[in-house]
DRENKOLGU-223495 format. One record per atom (N, C-alpha, C): residue in three letters; atom name; x, y negated, z. Coordinates in steps of 0.02 Angstrom, whole numbers, always signed. Each point is the difference from the previous one (the first is absolute). Layout:
BEGIN
[pt 'ALA','CA',[X,Y,Z]]
...
% end
This chain:
BEGIN
[pt 'MET','N',[-1577,+1411,-5976]]
[pt 'MET','CA',[-4,-9,-71]]
[pt 'MET','C',[+66,+22,-34]]
[pt 'VAL','N',[+56,-12,+32]]
[pt 'VAL','CA',[+64,+20,-28]]
[pt 'VAL','C',[+3,+77,-5]]
[pt 'LEU','N',[-27,+35,+50]]
[pt 'LEU','CA',[+0,+73,+0]]
[pt 'LEU','C',[-41,+27,-58]]
[pt 'VAL','N',[-58,-30,-12]]
[pt 'VAL','CA',[-43,+21,-56]]
[pt 'VAL','C',[+35,-12,-66]]
[pt 'THR','N',[+32,-57,-7]]
[pt 'THR','CA',[+36,-16,-61]]
[pt 'THR','C',[+58,+49,-11]]
[pt 'ALA','N',[+35,+17,+53]]
[pt 'ALA','CA',[+55,+47,-5]]
[pt 'ALA','C',[-26,+69,-19]]
[pt 'ALA','N',[-56,+21,+28]]
[pt 'ALA','CA',[-29,+65,-18]]
[pt 'ALA','C',[-21,+2,-73]]
[pt 'LEU','N',[-29,-54,-25]]
[pt 'LEU','CA',[-19,-3,-70]]
[pt 'LEU','C',[+60,+2,-45]]
[pt 'ALA','N',[+55,-31,+21]]
[pt 'ALA','CA',[+61,+1,-40]]
[pt 'ALA','C',[+28,+70,-5]]
[pt 'VAL','N',[-5,+39,+54]]
[pt 'VAL','CA',[+26,+68,+1]]
[pt 'VAL','C',[-48,+49,-33]]
[pt 'LEU','N',[-64,-2,+19]]
[pt 'LEU','CA',[-48,+49,-23]]
[pt 'LEU','C',[-38,-20,-62]]
[pt 'GLY','N',[-1,-63,-15]]
[pt 'GLY','CA',[-40,-24,-57]]
[pt 'GLY','C',[-71,-12,+23]]
[pt 'PRO','N',[-38,-37,-38]]
[pt 'PRO','CA',[-69,-14,+18]]
[pt 'PRO','C',[-42,+63,-4]]
[pt 'ALA','N',[-54,+2,+39]]
[pt 'ALA','CA',[-44,+58,-1]]
[pt 'ALA','C',[-25,+11,-71]]
[pt 'GLY','N',[+0,+62,-21]]
[pt 'GLY','CA',[-24,+17,-67]]
[pt 'GLY','C',[+55,-1,-53]]
[pt 'SER','N',[+61,-17,+18]]
[pt 'SER','CA',[+53,-2,-50]]
[pt 'SER','C',[+30,+70,-9]]
[pt 'ALA','N',[+31,+11,-56]]
[pt 'ALA','CA',[+33,+64,-13]]
[pt 'ALA','C',[+59,+10,+46]]
[pt 'ASP','N',[+29,-54,+27]]
[pt 'ASP','CA',[+57,+6,+44]]
[pt 'ASP','C',[-18,+26,+69]]
[pt 'ALA','N',[-63,-1,+19]]
[pt 'ALA','CA',[-20,+22,+66]]
[pt 'ALA','C',[+17,+73,+12]]
[pt 'ALA','N',[+1,+41,-51]]
[pt 'ALA','CA',[+15,+71,+8]]
[pt 'ALA','C',[+74,+13,+10]]
[pt 'ALA','N',[+42,-50,-8]]
[pt 'ALA','CA',[+72,+9,+5]]
[pt 'ALA','C',[+25,-4,+72]]
[pt 'VAL','N',[-43,-2,+49]]
[pt 'VAL','CA',[+21,-10,+69]]
[pt 'VAL','C',[+39,+58,+29]]
[pt 'CYS','N',[-3,+60,-28]]
[pt 'CYS','CA',[+38,+56,+26]]
[pt 'CYS','C',[+75,-7,-14]]
[pt 'GLY','N',[+18,-23,-57]]
[pt 'GLY','CA',[+71,-4,-18]]
[pt 'GLY','C',[+28,+69,-14]]
[pt 'GLY','N',[+64,+3,-13]]
[pt 'GLY','CA',[+32,+63,-16]]
[pt 'GLY','C',[-19,+24,-69]]
[pt 'ARG','N',[+8,+65,-11]]
[pt 'ARG','CA',[-19,+26,-66]]
[pt 'ARG','C',[-62,+43,+7]]
[pt 'GLN','N',[-42,-5,-51]]
[pt 'GLN','CA',[-61,+40,+0]]
[pt 'GLN','C',[+18,+72,-15]]
[pt 'VAL','N',[-21,+47,+42]]
[pt 'VAL','CA',[+16,+70,-9]]
[pt 'VAL','C',[-60,+41,-21]]
[pt 'LYS','N',[-60,-26,+8]]
[pt 'LYS','CA',[-60,+37,-19]]
[pt 'LYS','C',[-57,-48,-10]]
[pt 'ALA','N',[-40,+12,-51]]
[pt 'ALA','CA',[-61,-38,-12]]
[pt 'ALA','C',[-53,+50,-21]]
[pt 'VAL','N',[-57,-1,+33]]
[pt 'VAL','CA',[-55,+45,-16]]
[pt 'VAL','C',[-61,-42,-17]]
[pt 'ARG','N',[-20,+2,-63]]
[pt 'ARG','CA',[-59,-38,-22]]
[pt 'ARG','C',[-63,+39,+16]]
[pt 'PHE','N',[-52,-36,+16]]
[pt 'PHE','CA',[-66,+29,+10]]
[pt 'PHE','C',[-51,-52,-20]]
[pt 'THR','N',[-63,+20,-8]]
[pt 'THR','CA',[-51,-47,-22]]
[pt 'THR','C',[-4,-58,+49]]
[pt 'GLY','N',[+13,-59,-24]]
[pt 'GLY','CA',[-4,-60,+41]]
[pt 'GLY','C',[+65,-27,+26]]
[pt 'GLY','N',[+54,+39,-7]]
[pt 'GLY','CA',[+63,-26,+26]]
[pt 'GLY','C',[+59,+48,-6]]
[pt 'GLU','N',[+50,-14,+42]]
[pt 'GLU','CA',[+62,+39,-1]]
[pt 'GLU','C',[+30,+2,+69]]
[pt 'LEU','N',[+26,+57,+19]]
[pt 'LEU','CA',[+39,+10,+61]]
[pt 'LEU','C',[+73,-4,-19]]
[pt 'ARG','N',[+38,-44,+33]]
[pt 'ARG','CA',[+71,-9,-16]]
[pt 'ARG','C',[+43,+13,+61]]
[pt 'VAL','N',[+56,+36,-11]]
[pt 'VAL','CA',[+47,+15,+54]]
[pt 'VAL','C',[+68,-25,-21]]
[pt 'TYR','N',[+34,-34,+46]]
[pt 'TYR','CA',[+66,-28,-12]]
[pt 'TYR','C',[+49,+26,+52]]
[pt 'LYS','N',[+64,-2,-15]]
[pt 'LYS','CA',[+52,+21,+47]]
[pt 'LYS','C',[+56,-51,-1]]
[pt 'THR','N',[+24,-19,+60]]
[pt 'THR','CA',[+56,-45,+5]]
[pt 'THR','C',[+33,+6,+69]]
[pt 'HIS','N',[+65,+4,+2]]
[pt 'HIS','CA',[+39,-2,+62]]
[pt 'HIS','C',[-28,+43,+55]]
[pt 'GLY','N',[-17,+63,-14]]
[pt 'GLY','CA',[-23,+46,+50]]
[pt 'GLY','C',[-73,-6,+20]]
[pt 'TYR','N',[-37,-41,-35]]
[pt 'TYR','CA',[-72,-8,+14]]
[pt 'TYR','C',[-40,+16,-62]]
[pt 'ALA','N',[-60,+27,+11]]
[pt 'ALA','CA',[-49,+8,-54]]
[pt 'ALA','C',[-56,-50,+14]]
[pt 'CYS','N',[-29,-24,-53]]
[pt 'CYS','CA',[-53,-50,+4]]
[pt 'CYS','C',[-54,+18,-50]]
[pt 'ALA','N',[-63,-10,+18]]
[pt 'ALA','CA',[-55,+16,-46]]
[pt 'ALA','C',[-53,-54,+2]]
[pt 'LEU','N',[-35,-6,-56]]
[pt 'LEU','CA',[-58,-44,-4]]
[pt 'LEU','C',[-48,+26,-53]]
[pt 'THR','N',[-63,-18,+9]]
[pt 'THR','CA',[-52,+16,-49]]
[pt 'THR','C',[-19,-65,-33]]
[pt 'VAL','N',[+2,-2,-67]]
[pt 'VAL','CA',[-13,-61,-37]]
[pt 'VAL','C',[-60,+9,-46]]
[pt 'ALA','N',[-47,-45,+4]]
[pt 'ALA','CA',[-59,+2,-44]]
[pt 'ALA','C',[+19,-17,-71]]
[pt 'SER','N',[-29,+35,-48]]
[pt 'SER','CA',[+15,-15,-70]]
[pt 'SER','C',[-33,-64,-23]]
[pt 'ALA','N',[-54,-19,+34]]
[pt 'ALA','CA',[-35,-63,-17]]
[pt 'ALA','C',[-18,-35,+65]]
[pt 'PRO','N',[+44,-46,+23]]
[pt 'PRO','CA',[-16,-37,+61]]
[pt 'PRO','C',[-67,-36,-7]]
[pt 'GLY','N',[-36,-6,+54]]
[pt 'GLY','CA',[-65,-33,-3]]
[pt 'GLY','C',[-34,+1,+67]]
[pt 'ALA','N',[-61,+24,+1]]
[pt 'ALA','CA',[-40,+0,+61]]
[pt 'ALA','C',[+32,+45,+53]]
[pt 'ARG','N',[-12,-17,+62]]
[pt 'ARG','CA',[+25,+41,+55]]
[pt 'ARG','C',[-32,+69,-2]]
[pt 'ARG','N',[+43,+51,+9]]
[pt 'ARG','CA',[-25,+69,+2]]
[pt 'ARG','C',[+45,+40,+47]]
[pt 'GLN','N',[-24,+56,+23]]
[pt 'GLN','CA',[+38,+41,+47]]
[pt 'GLN','C',[+61,+28,-35]]
[pt 'MET','N',[+59,-12,+31]]
[pt 'MET','CA',[+64,+25,-27]]
[pt 'MET','C',[+41,+26,+58]]
[pt 'SER','N',[+43,+49,-14]]
[pt 'SER','CA',[+45,+25,+51]]
[pt 'SER','C',[+64,+27,-30]]
[pt 'VAL','N',[+51,+4,+41]]
[pt 'VAL','CA',[+63,+32,-18]]
[pt 'VAL','C',[+28,+31,+64]]
[pt 'THR','N',[+27,+61,-7]]
[pt 'THR','CA',[+30,+36,+57]]
[pt 'THR','C',[+66,+28,-23]]
[pt 'LEU','N',[+51,-5,+43]]
[pt 'LEU','CA',[+66,+26,-14]]
[pt 'LEU','C',[+24,+37,+62]]
[pt 'GLN','N',[+28,+60,-11]]
[pt 'GLN','CA',[+24,+40,+56]]
[pt 'GLN','C',[+66,+33,-17]]
[pt 'ALA','N',[+48,-5,+45]]
[pt 'ALA','CA',[+63,+36,-6]]
[pt 'ALA','C',[-9,+67,+34]]
[pt 'ARG','N',[+29,+52,-29]]
[pt 'ARG','CA',[-6,+67,+31]]
[pt 'ARG','C',[+27,-2,+71]]
[pt 'GLY','N',[-39,+26,+46]]
[pt 'GLY','CA',[+18,+0,+71]]
[pt 'GLY','C',[-22,-62,+37]]
[pt 'GLY','N',[-28,-48,-35]]
[pt 'GLY','CA',[-24,-62,+32]]
[pt 'GLY','C',[-75,-9,-11]]
[pt 'GLY','N',[-27,-48,+33]]
[pt 'GLY','CA',[-71,-15,-7]]
[pt 'GLY','C',[-13,-44,-61]]
[pt 'PRO','N',[-61,+0,-24]]
[pt 'PRO','CA',[-17,-42,-58]]
[pt 'PRO','C',[-6,-74,+19]]
[pt 'VAL','N',[+17,-42,-48]]
[pt 'VAL','CA',[-8,-73,+6]]
[pt 'VAL','C',[-50,-21,-53]]
[pt 'SER','N',[-52,-37,+19]]
[pt 'SER','CA',[-54,-16,-47]]
[pt 'SER','C',[-17,-74,+1]]
[pt 'ASP','N',[-30,-21,-54]]
[pt 'ASP','CA',[-31,-66,-5]]
[pt 'ASP','C',[-65,+11,-37]]
[pt 'SER','N',[-55,-22,+30]]
[pt 'SER','CA',[-64,+7,-35]]
[pt 'SER','C',[-45,-59,+18]]
[pt 'GLY','N',[-46,-13,-44]]
[pt 'GLY','CA',[-47,-55,+10]]
[pt 'GLY','C',[-32,-19,-65]]
[pt 'ARG','N',[-33,-56,+0]]
[pt 'ARG','CA',[-32,-26,-61]]
[pt 'ARG','C',[+45,-53,-31]]
[pt 'PHE','N',[+33,+17,-55]]
[pt 'PHE','CA',[+48,-43,-32]]
[pt 'PHE','C',[-20,-14,-72]]
[pt 'THR','N',[+30,-52,-29]]
[pt 'THR','CA',[-15,-18,-70]]
[pt 'THR','C',[+51,+28,-48]]
[pt 'GLN','N',[+62,+11,+22]]
[pt 'GLN','CA',[+53,+20,-46]]
[pt 'GLN','C',[+40,+61,+22]]
[pt 'GLN','N',[+19,+4,+63]]
[pt 'GLN','CA',[+43,+56,+21]]
[pt 'GLN','C',[-8,+16,+74]]
[pt 'ALA','N',[+15,+62,+17]]
[pt 'ALA','CA',[+6,+22,+69]]
[pt 'ALA','C',[+74,+14,+11]]
[pt 'GLY','N',[+27,-23,+56]]
[pt 'GLY','CA',[+70,+9,+13]]
[pt 'GLY','C',[+38,-64,-14]]
[pt 'PRO','N',[+63,+2,+7]]
[pt 'PRO','CA',[+44,+58,+3]]
[pt 'PRO','C',[+5,+30,+70]]
[pt 'VAL','N',[+16,+65,+2]]
[pt 'VAL','CA',[+18,+35,+61]]
[pt 'VAL','C',[+67,+33,-12]]
[pt 'SER','N',[+41,+5,+52]]
[pt 'SER','CA',[+65,+31,-10]]
[pt 'SER','C',[+18,+45,+59]]
[pt 'VAL','N',[+43,+50,-14]]
[pt 'VAL','CA',[+24,+47,+50]]
[pt 'VAL','C',[+74,+12,-11]]
[pt 'HIS','N',[+35,+18,+53]]
[pt 'HIS','CA',[+70,+17,-4]]
[pt 'HIS','C',[+5,+68,-35]]
[pt 'ALA','N',[+40,+5,-52]]
[pt 'ALA','CA',[-1,+61,-41]]
[pt 'ALA','C',[+69,+25,-21]]
[pt 'ILE','N',[+51,-11,+42]]
[pt 'ILE','CA',[+66,+27,-17]]
[pt 'ILE','C',[-3,+76,+10]]
[pt 'ASN','N',[+16,+37,-53]]
[pt 'ASN','CA',[-1,+73,+1]]
[pt 'ASN','C',[-66,+30,+22]]
[pt 'ARG','N',[-56,-34,-17]]
[pt 'ARG','CA',[-66,+25,+17]]
[pt 'ARG','C',[-47,-5,-59]]
[pt 'CYS','N',[-40,+51,-10]]
[pt 'CYS','CA',[-51,-2,-51]]
[pt 'CYS','C',[-55,-48,+23]]
[pt 'VAL','N',[-36,-29,-47]]
[pt 'VAL','CA',[-57,-42,+17]]
[pt 'VAL','C',[-59,+21,-44]]
[pt 'ARG','N',[-60,-17,+23]]
[pt 'ARG','CA',[-59,+8,-42]]
[pt 'ARG','C',[-43,-62,+8]]
[pt 'ALA','N',[-35,-17,-53]]
[pt 'ALA','CA',[-40,-61,+0]]
[pt 'ALA','C',[-68,+16,-30]]
[pt 'SER','N',[-50,-39,+22]]
[pt 'SER','CA',[-66,+4,-30]]
[pt 'SER','C',[-29,-70,-1]]
[pt 'GLY','N',[-45,-11,-47]]
[pt 'GLY','CA',[-32,-65,-5]]
[pt 'GLY','C',[-70,+8,-29]]
[pt 'SER','N',[-43,-48,+15]]
[pt 'SER','CA',[-68,+2,-27]]
[pt 'SER','C',[-27,-70,-12]]
[pt 'ILE','N',[-45,-3,-47]]
[pt 'ILE','CA',[-36,-62,-15]]
[pt 'ILE','C',[-73,+19,-13]]
[pt 'ALA','N',[-45,-25,+41]]
[pt 'ALA','CA',[-72,+10,-10]]
[pt 'ALA','C',[-18,+73,-12]]
[pt 'GLY','N',[+28,+45,+40]]
[pt 'GLY','CA',[-18,+71,-4]]
[pt 'GLY','C',[+40,+41,-50]]
[pt 'ARG','N',[+40,-31,-42]]
[pt 'ARG','CA',[+44,+36,-46]]
[pt 'ARG','C',[+69,+3,+32]]
[pt 'SER','N',[+36,+56,-8]]
[pt 'SER','CA',[+63,+6,+36]]
[pt 'SER','C',[+54,+37,-39]]
[pt 'ALA','N',[+61,-4,+27]]
[pt 'ALA','CA',[+58,+35,-28]]
[pt 'ALA','C',[+47,+17,+56]]
[pt 'ALA','N',[+41,+51,-10]]
[pt 'ALA','CA',[+50,+20,+50]]
[pt 'ALA','C',[+62,+26,-36]]
[pt 'THR','N',[+57,-2,+34]]
[pt 'THR','CA',[+62,+21,-32]]
[pt 'THR','C',[+20,+71,+18]]
[pt 'GLY','N',[-21,+27,+55]]
[pt 'GLY','CA',[+31,+60,+26]]
[pt 'GLY','C',[+68,-20,+29]]
[pt 'TRP','N',[+40,+48,+23]]
[pt 'TRP','CA',[+65,-16,+29]]
[pt 'TRP','C',[+49,-18,-56]]
[pt 'ILE','N',[+32,-58,+6]]
[pt 'ILE','CA',[+50,-23,-49]]
[pt 'ILE','C',[+62,-25,+35]]
[pt 'LEU','N',[+52,-15,-37]]
[pt 'LEU','CA',[+64,-26,+25]]
[pt 'LEU','C',[+36,+50,+44]]
[pt 'CYS','N',[-13,+65,-10]]
[pt 'CYS','CA',[+30,+53,+41]]
[pt 'CYS','C',[+72,+13,-21]]
% end
């Protein structure tokens, strides 16, 4: 119970606006698409990405993928109510690309942070 309480203190309750802040660092890219937004953050040599629904609600298929150039992709997908991710990769002196989707609608960044 203490662990759950600590997680809620850090992440906020499910459905809160604070839940999307789990990446930390500064936001370097946001790509809006029908149903949500793909967000990419950078901090201390790491890139982090998440896909956030514009209207949290019923569970629906969501995904987020982040890849550093020269490395393999890191993904999170499933049926979520608010967001997919966060996922992060080591990105010192490396370009990254991200993609995200919600219920069949998607967005991608192309290579960024080069």
